[in-house]
N, C-alpha and C positions, 0 to 999 in steps of 0.2 A: 706929581704923580709917582709917589714912592714905589719902587719896584715895578713900575709900569713902562709901557712902551713909548710910543712916540705920539705927542700931542701936537696937531695942526689946526689952528683956528683961522678961519677965513672970513672975509667981510660980507660977502653976498653969495647969492645963489649961483651965478655964473662961475665965480671963482670955486665954489664948491664942487660943482659938476665937472669943471676942468680939471682940478686937482685929483678928484676920485677917479676919473677916467685915466689919467696919467698913471696914477699908482698901479690900477689894474694892467695898463699897457707895460710897465716895467716888470711886474711880477710875472705876466705871462712870458715877456721876452727871456726873464732871468731863468724861469723853470724850464722853458723848451731848451735853452742853450745848456742848462746843467744836466739834465736827463731825458731830453727829446720830447718832452709832454709836459702839459700842465693840467692839474687837476682843480677846477675852479668851483667853489660853492657859491650858488646864487642866493640872494634874499628877495623877500617880496617888498611891495610898497611902491609908491609914487617916486620916491627919490632914486631907487635902483633903475626904475623905468627911464628916467631922464639920462642917467649914466650910461645905460645900454645904447640910447639913441646917439649919444656923443661918440660912443666907441663905433658905431655903425658909420657915422658921418666921416670920422677919421681914417676908415679902412680905405679911402680913395687915395688919400694923400700919404698915409703912414700905415701901411697894410701890417696886420699881424698874422702869425701862422695859426689862424682858428682851426685848421685841420688837425691841429696837434693838441687841442684843447678838449677836455672831457667836462661835461657840465653835471653838477649834482646840485640838489636842493637842500636848503637848511631846515625847511619846514613847509607842510603844505596843509591847507584846510581841507576837510572831507567833503570836498565838492567835486563835481565832474570837471574834467580838464578845459572844457570850453565854457565853464562858469565864469562870471565876471569877478568872482572873488578868487580865483585860482591863481596861485603864483606861478604855476606852469604857463597858464595862457598868457599872463604878462610878459614873462621871459621869451616866450614863443614869438610873441608879436613884435617886441620891441629890439629883440636880440637875435634869436636863434634864426627864425625865418629870413629876416633881412640879411643876415650873413651866409645863408645857405648851410647852416650846420647839418651834417648828416645825422639823421635819427639815432644812429649807433652810437653817437658820441653824447647822447643827452640820456640821463637817467632820471626818469619822471618818478615821483612819489605817486604811486596809485592809490591815494587815500580814500578815493570814492568806493572802493571795494567793499562788498559786504563784510567780508573778514579783514578789516583794516589791521587788526594785530598782526595777522599773518603777514600782511604786505609790509609792515614796519620790520619784521624780523627778516623779510627777504631783502629789504632795502639796506640792510646792514653791510651786506656784501659791497655796495657801491661806494661805501665810505670807509671800508676796512683799511685802506691805505691812507697815510695822511694826506690831506689837501693842501695843495701849495699855496692857495689863497682862498680864505674863507670871507666872504662878505657878510656882514650882519648889521642889522637895523637895531634900533632902541626905542621902546615905547615910553610914554609919559611915566609908567609905573616902574621903569627899569627892566622890563622883561626883553629878552632877545630870543630869536626863533620862536619857539612855542614854549620857551622855559618861563613862567611866571612867579612873580614873588609868593614866597610861602609854599611853594610846590617841593615836594620830597624829590622831585627829579633832578634838582641841583646839586644832589649827592650821589646820582647814579654814576657808577663807574664801571659796570659790567656791560650793560646794553650800549649800543650805539645810536640806535633808532627806537623811538617808542610811540605807543598810541596815547595821546592825551585825550581824556574822557570828559573833562570838566573844565575847559578853558574858560577863564572870567571874561574873555572878549568872544563874541559870536563869529563863526558858529563854534560851539563848545568841543566838537571832536576834530582832532588835528593828529598829524604825524609829525615829529619834530627829531632833529639830532640831539644827543645828549651831551653834557659836559666833556665826555671822553673824547668827541669828535672835535671840539673846540680847543681842548687843550692839546691835541696832537696835531692840529694844523701847523704848517711851517710858518705861515703868515696870516694875520687877520686884518681885515679893514672894517672899523666900525663907523658907521655913517650916522650922524646925529644932528639934526637941525631943529630950530625952533626954541622959543622962550619956556615953553610948556615942559621940556625936557630938562631944564636945567638943574633942578633940584636931584632928580634920578642920576644925571651924569655926575653931579658932585659927589653923591653916594658912591657911586661906582668907582671913581677914580680916588676917592679918599684912603681906600684901603683898610679902614678901621670898621667899616660895616660889613657884617656877612653877606656873601653873595646871595642868601636866601631873601635879602631885602631888595636887592638889585642884581638879578641874574646875569646881566650884561657884564658885571664885574668879573665873570669868568673869562673875559677876552682883555684884561687889563694889560697884558703884555704886548698887544697888537698895535697898530696904527689907528689913532682915533681922529677922524677928521669932523669936526665940529665947526658950526657957525658961530658968529659972536653972540648971538642971543642965547643960545644953549649954553656958551661958556661963561656966562654973567656971574656965576657963583664960585667959579673955580679962583684958586688963589693967583695973584698976580705973578708972572713969570719974571725972572730977573732978565 
């Protein structure tokens, strides 16, 4: 991982979830200790849902100061907040509601609005300050958030949040953070599991392929938590 961050390879799902939850815990504690609060960027998908549940379970024995955490989202599909594909709904059901997080601490992307472009511009205020921890996933094509291979958005450095009109994955309309938010984050946790992601992971961490081919490479300096299947094409570590 030339010029990259920290690579953690785990053997199974249980270890993956446990390590991810512990990294989130450590970053919340560090951030609150450093400046009294933590700005946490959430990702969608089934893997973050499992991590959320682990954090909720741990609250009974190892409580965190969740009342000092502000939650934002890396992307959102243009669906209603109660839709089954909504990242907000997943986070609300698996993390926010179980922890009793005050609505004032949650910044939802209102991607379902008729004027989604206006909502994208308005959401920029929620991510104007650097995030203390940004959680990101990776698709089999190497996309992250809703930044897809071949998209001109991988070169966006002015806007912080934009409307995607033609996502190659349904639904086609989404709101997403831009590379600027990723680059400004104080810490990034990239979550990658599965054999189908091995090729994209190798491209992202190689450093020789342009980020246009694997946009998740924008997060190379972060913490990469991957399972053994996803890591199968990475160079052997000394």
